[in-house]
N, C-alpha and C positions, 0 to 999 in steps of 0.2 A: 128220706125220713131222718128225724133227729131222735131225741129221747122217746121212750115208749109213749108218754102222754103229751108229747109236743110235736107239732109238724109246722112247716112253713110252706106257704103256697102263694102264687101270684093270681090276683083277681083284677082284671083290667090292668091299671097301672099301679095297683096297690099290693104291696106285700103284706101278708097277714100271718100271725102266729096263732095256731089253734092249740089251746092248752086245756086239757081235761074237757074236751068237747066244746069249748067256747072260743070263737075267733076274736082275736085282738088285732087292731091295726098296728103294723110294725113301721112301715114307711111308704112314702110315695116315691117311686123310682124317678130319677131326674127327667126322663123323657115325658113324664106325666105332668110336669108343671106347666108346660106350654105345648100341648099336643098339636101336631101339625107343623111345628117349627123344628128345623134340623138342630140336633144337639151338638154342641162343640165337642171336639175330641177330648177335651179336658173334663167333660161331663158336668160342667157348671151351667145351669139353666140361664139362658140369655147372657152368655159370656160376652163381655164387652171387647174381648180380644178374639172373637170368633174367626175373623178373616186371617189374622196372624197365626192363630193356632191351627185351624183346620185347612187353610189354603196355602199359606206360606210355610207352615210347619216350623214356626219359630216361637220361642217364648221370650217375652220381654222381662228383663230383670231391672227393677227400679228401686232405688233407696230413698224412701220418703223422709228419712231422718238426716240425710247428708247431701247437701247440694254439690259437694265435691266429687261424689260418685256419679258418673255419667250413666244413664240407662244403656244397657247393651242387650243384644239378642243372642240366644243360644239355640241350637237345633232341638227340635222335638223328635226324638228317635223312637218313642213308643208309638204303637198303632193307635191306641186310645186308652183312656182311663175308664174303667168299669167300676161302678159303685152300686151299693144296695139302696142308698138313700142319702138325704141331707142330714148332716150332723150339726145340731144346734149347740155349738160349742160354748157360748157365753150365756147360757140360759139363766144363770143366777142373777144376771142384771135385770131380768124381766120377771123373776119369780117372787112371789110374796110369801116369805116365811121359810120356804124350804132351803136348806143349806146343802152344799155339796157333800159334807160329811154324813148327813142323813142318808143321802142317796147311796154313798159308798157302803154304809152299814146295812143297807137292804139288798146287797148283792149276794146274799147267801143262796137264794133260790128265786125262781121266776115269780112265784106266788107273792113273796115279800115285796119284790120290786113293783109288781102291778098294784099291790095294795097301797104302797107309798104314793104312786102316781095318782091313784084314784082319790086319795085323801087330800093331796096338795095341789093337784092339777097344774103342774108347771108347764110352760109353753114349749114343750118338746114332743117329739115322737118317741115311741118305745125303742126304736133303734138307737137313738142318742143315749138313753138311759143304759142300755145294754153295753154300748161302747164305753161309757164311763165305768161300768163294772169290769170291763176287760182290762182296765188300767190298774185295778187293785186285786183282781182275783183270777186264778187259773182254773176255776170251776168248769167242769165239762159242759154244763148246760149253756154257758155263755157262748162258747166257741161252736157248739152244735148249731145254735140258731144263726150266728153270724156266718158260719161256713155254708150253711144251707141257703141262706138269703143271697150270699155272694155267688154261689154256684148257679142259682136261678138267673141272677143278673148277667152272668157271663154267657149263659146259654142263649140269651136274647140277642147277643151281638157277635159271638164267636161261633163259627160252625164246628160241628163235631169232628170233622177231619182235621181241622187246625188244632183243636184241643187234643186229639189223639197223638199228635206229634209235638207235644209240649212237656215241659217240666215246670215245677213250681219252686220259687225261691222267695226270700223275704228280707225285710229290713233287719240287719243284724244289730245286736247290742254288744257293747263292750262288757267284759265280765264285771267291771266295777260300776256299771249303771243299769244292771238288770232291775226289773220290777220286783217288788216283794209282795207276795200274797198275804194280805192282812189277816186272813182266816187260817191259813195253813202254815204261815211263816216259812215259805220256801220262795226261792227266786225263780223268775220266769221271764220270757220274752213274749209279749202278747202277739206280735206279728208272726212269730214262729208257730204258736199254737193255732192261730187262724189259718196259716198256710197248711198245716197238717190236716186240719178239719176240711178245708177246701179240697186239698189233693185227694183225700179219702173219698170224697163224693164224686170227683172227676176220674178216679182210677189212675192217678198220676203219682210220680215220685216227687218227694221234696228233697231238694239238693241245696246244701249250704254253699252258695257261690260267692257271697260278698263278705268282706271283713271290715269291721270297724276298728280303726287303729288306736283310738284313744277314747276315754270316757267323755261324755258331754251331757251333764244332767239337765241343763236348761237350754231350750232352743231360743235363738235370737228372734225377736219380733220382726226385725227388718228382713225383707225378702232377699235383698242382695247379700246380706250377711249370712243368711241361711245357705244360699247357693255357694258362697265362698267357703263356708264351713264344710259343706259336703265335699268340695274339692280336696280338702285336707284330711277328711275323716275316713273316707271309704275307698276301698280298692277291691278288685277281684282277687279271689284266691288263686294261687299259681295253677291249680288243676282245672280252673273254670273254663278256659278256652277249649280244651279238649272235650269237655263234657257237653258244652252247649252248641258247638259249631254245627250249623245247619238245622237246629231245632228251635222251636218257639219257647219263649220263657214267659211265665206268668209271675210277675213281681208283686208280692203281697205286703200290704201294711194295713193297720186298722183305720187310719184317718189320713186324708189328704188335706193339708192346710194351704201352704204356698205352692207345694209341688216341687220344691227345690231338690229335695233328696231323691225322689223317684225320677225326676227329669235327668239328673246327673247320672244315677245308676243305670238308667235305661241306655244312656249313651255308652257307658262302659260295656254293657252287655252286647249292644249292637256292634261296637268296635271289636268285640271278641267273636264276631260272626254268628251271633244268634240270628235266626231267620226273621222272627218278629218278636216284639216285646209288648205285652199287655200289662198295664198297671191295674191291679185289682185291690180296691180298698172298701172296707165296710161302709165308711161315711165320708161324704164330701163336706168340709166345713163351709158354713154359710158366712158370707161377708156381713159385717155389722149393718150396712145400709139395706140389706135384703132380708134381714131376719124376720121382721114382722110380716112382710109381704109373702115370703115363702111359707111361713107358718100358717097364715090364713088360707093360702091356696091348698096346703096339705090338709088342713082341718076340714075344709069344704069338700075336697076331692076324695079323701080316704077316711076322714074322721081321725080321732086320736083316742087313746085310752081315757075313759072318763067314768 
């Protein structure tokens, strides 16, 4: 359960938010896009790197902006990526009239957010709108819904015994690049709040295992640059190996885009003798070429708020 008047449930492949007695479609879980087909360990429907990811357990790192950077492969040390649904990241390219700032201003409560979506009908699921809210607000209702949805997604692929021998950690932020709550004027890390919400539902501890060594307010668009940046930005805290040795780690973030950060940090955790690492994110960013196709599948399979 989440807040008193809100609950999240799975119906078929569709996550739903029940708010004040009315069910609203939240998201189509990734395995529901092409039922019957094996989902890649990265949780992207019809992943073009399925064999490399799921069988060879390697990630390809390519720089589309520099011919001088040769593609290279890095190991996939996580068991799999677990997500609650697709994140339609660049929806504003396809929306008529609705601006990102309007969405942000509607993040005060779920009722305001649903009202905005009903009026403008942007080509997104409710999950995407709530993830956008988690970038500007630390309000409890946001993380209650995302944490509950993610706990349901985890329960579908990770057995209870594995979960019972796990701890939760998250993508850290440097003190100089924390998010600022536009309503409360306080600083926060959305990945940490999501990790706390998820851990509470799983009955697990949240442990701060990873350190970000310097601020980085803008993420590079280039996948290779993101991975190289991760190499220079993140390290395990000195006490981490003693805490995680022999245990499973659930590594939490709000969104997976290129996967560079979580791929690298998963390797750090496994090198420190974590038994297994699961990457748990609220949303999996859709590639530009798949946006319309995935959105139509989701609208037909689960419907959207209208």
